C-alpha positions as CSV (number, residue, x, y, z in Angstrom):
1,M,80.0,-70.6,28.2
2,G,76.5,-72.2,28.2
3,K,73.8,-71.9,30.8
4,R,73.9,-74.4,33.6
5,K,71.0,-76.7,33.8
6,A,68.9,-76.2,37.0
7,V,69.4,-79.1,39.3
8,E,66.4,-80.5,41.1
9,P,67.0,-80.6,44.8
10,D,67.4,-84.2,46.1
11,I,65.9,-83.2,49.5
12,S,62.5,-81.5,49.3
13,I,60.4,-80.9,52.3
14,A,57.3,-81.0,50.1
15,K,58.2,-84.4,48.6
16,C,60.1,-85.9,51.5
17,R,58.2,-88.8,53.0
18,Y,60.1,-88.6,56.2
19,S,59.6,-84.8,56.8
20,L,56.6,-85.5,59.0
21,L,58.7,-87.8,61.2
22,L,61.4,-85.1,61.4
23,E,58.7,-82.6,62.5
24,I,57.7,-84.9,65.3
25,I,61.1,-85.9,66.5
26,A,62.5,-82.4,66.1
27,S,60.2,-81.4,69.0
28,K,61.9,-82.5,72.2
29,W,58.6,-82.1,74.0
30,A,56.9,-84.5,71.6
31,V,59.6,-87.1,72.1
32,L,59.5,-86.7,75.9
33,A,55.7,-87.0,75.9
34,I,55.9,-90.2,73.8
35,Y,58.5,-91.6,76.3
36,A,56.2,-90.6,79.2
37,M,53.3,-92.7,77.7
38,E,55.5,-95.7,76.9
39,G,54.3,-97.6,80.0
40,G,50.6,-96.8,79.5
41,A,48.1,-94.0,80.0
42,V,49.2,-90.8,81.6
43,R,47.2,-87.9,83.1
44,Y,48.0,-84.3,82.3
45,G,49.3,-83.5,85.7
46,E,51.5,-86.5,85.6
47,F,53.1,-85.3,82.4
48,L,53.9,-82.0,84.1
49,R,55.6,-83.9,87.0
50,R,57.5,-86.3,84.7
51,I,58.7,-83.9,82.0
52,E,61.0,-81.4,83.6
53,G,60.8,-77.9,82.2
54,V,57.7,-78.2,80.1
55,S,55.1,-75.4,80.5
56,K,51.4,-76.1,80.5
57,K,51.0,-74.2,77.3
58,M,53.7,-76.2,75.5
59,L,52.5,-79.5,76.9
60,T,48.9,-78.7,75.7
61,Q,50.2,-77.8,72.2
62,T,52.4,-80.9,72.1
63,L,49.6,-83.3,73.1
64,R,47.2,-81.7,70.6
65,Q,49.7,-82.1,67.8
66,L,50.4,-85.7,68.7
67,E,46.7,-86.4,68.8
68,R,46.3,-84.7,65.4
69,D,49.1,-86.8,64.0
70,G,47.3,-90.0,65.2
71,L,50.1,-90.8,67.7
72,L,48.0,-90.6,70.9
73,E,44.4,-90.8,71.9
74,R,42.8,-88.8,74.6
75,E,40.1,-90.3,76.9
76,I,37.9,-88.1,79.0
77,H,36.6,-89.6,82.3
78,D,33.2,-88.4,83.6
79,T,34.5,-87.3,87.0
80,V,34.6,-84.0,88.9
81,P,36.8,-82.4,87.8
82,P,36.9,-84.3,84.5
83,G,39.9,-86.6,84.3
84,V,41.8,-86.9,81.0
85,E,44.2,-89.6,80.2
86,Y,46.5,-89.9,77.2
87,R,47.8,-93.1,75.7
88,L,49.8,-94.0,72.6
89,T,47.9,-95.4,69.6
90,P,49.4,-98.3,67.8
91,L,51.0,-95.8,65.4
92,G,52.5,-94.0,68.4
93,Q,53.7,-97.3,69.9
94,S,55.5,-98.0,66.6
95,L,57.7,-94.9,67.2
96,I,59.0,-96.3,70.5
97,V,61.6,-98.6,68.9
98,P,63.2,-96.0,66.6
99,L,63.2,-93.5,69.5
100,R,65.0,-96.0,71.7
101,H,67.6,-96.4,69.1
102,M,68.1,-92.6,68.9
103,K,68.3,-92.4,72.7
104,T,70.9,-95.2,72.8
105,W,72.9,-93.4,70.1
106,A,72.6,-90.1,72.0
107,I,73.8,-91.6,75.3
108,A,76.7,-93.4,73.6
109,H,77.8,-90.4,71.5
110,Y,77.0,-87.4,73.7
111,P,80.5,-87.1,75.1
112,L,81.9,-87.0,71.6
113,V,79.4,-84.3,70.5
114,R,80.1,-82.3,73.7
115,E,83.8,-82.5,73.0
116,A,83.4,-81.5,69.4
117,R,81.3,-78.5,70.5
118,D,83.9,-77.5,73.1
119,D,86.7,-77.8,70.6
120,Y,84.8,-75.8,68.0
121,D,83.9,-73.1,70.5
122,R,87.6,-72.8,71.6
123,R,88.7,-72.5,68.0
124,A,86.1,-69.8,67.3
125,V,87.1,-67.8,70.4
126,N,90.8,-68.1,69.4
127,A,90.1,-67.1,65.9
128,T,88.1,-64.0,67.1
129,I,91.0,-63.1,69.5
130,S,93.6,-63.4,66.7
131,E,91.5,-61.4,64.3
132,G,91.0,-58.6,66.9
């Protein structure tokens, strides 16, 4: 039998043009921060109040990454203490529509996903019991 020809992967993180988007939207904190800025500029403390469960460290890392990606801009106000506001750039604003579509899908399909998970978990438990 001859050698099989190596097949090029059709999904490559290095070559994939949407891998950057996947990095952004795979971070729940990034998506929630983008949603928080949808209505306009947001101060740091307001993020902490609006995004349940985010730590200061995670919020800081998330905002820095979104700024690095060109999705938000940070404005420092000359006040005591210094005030900082974050707002979406036009590039960040362009993500709102696709994120809304994802949110709509998630709301519509969450019960089905939850049901599938519960069914899978029940089958897994039953399989473990019958194997034991």
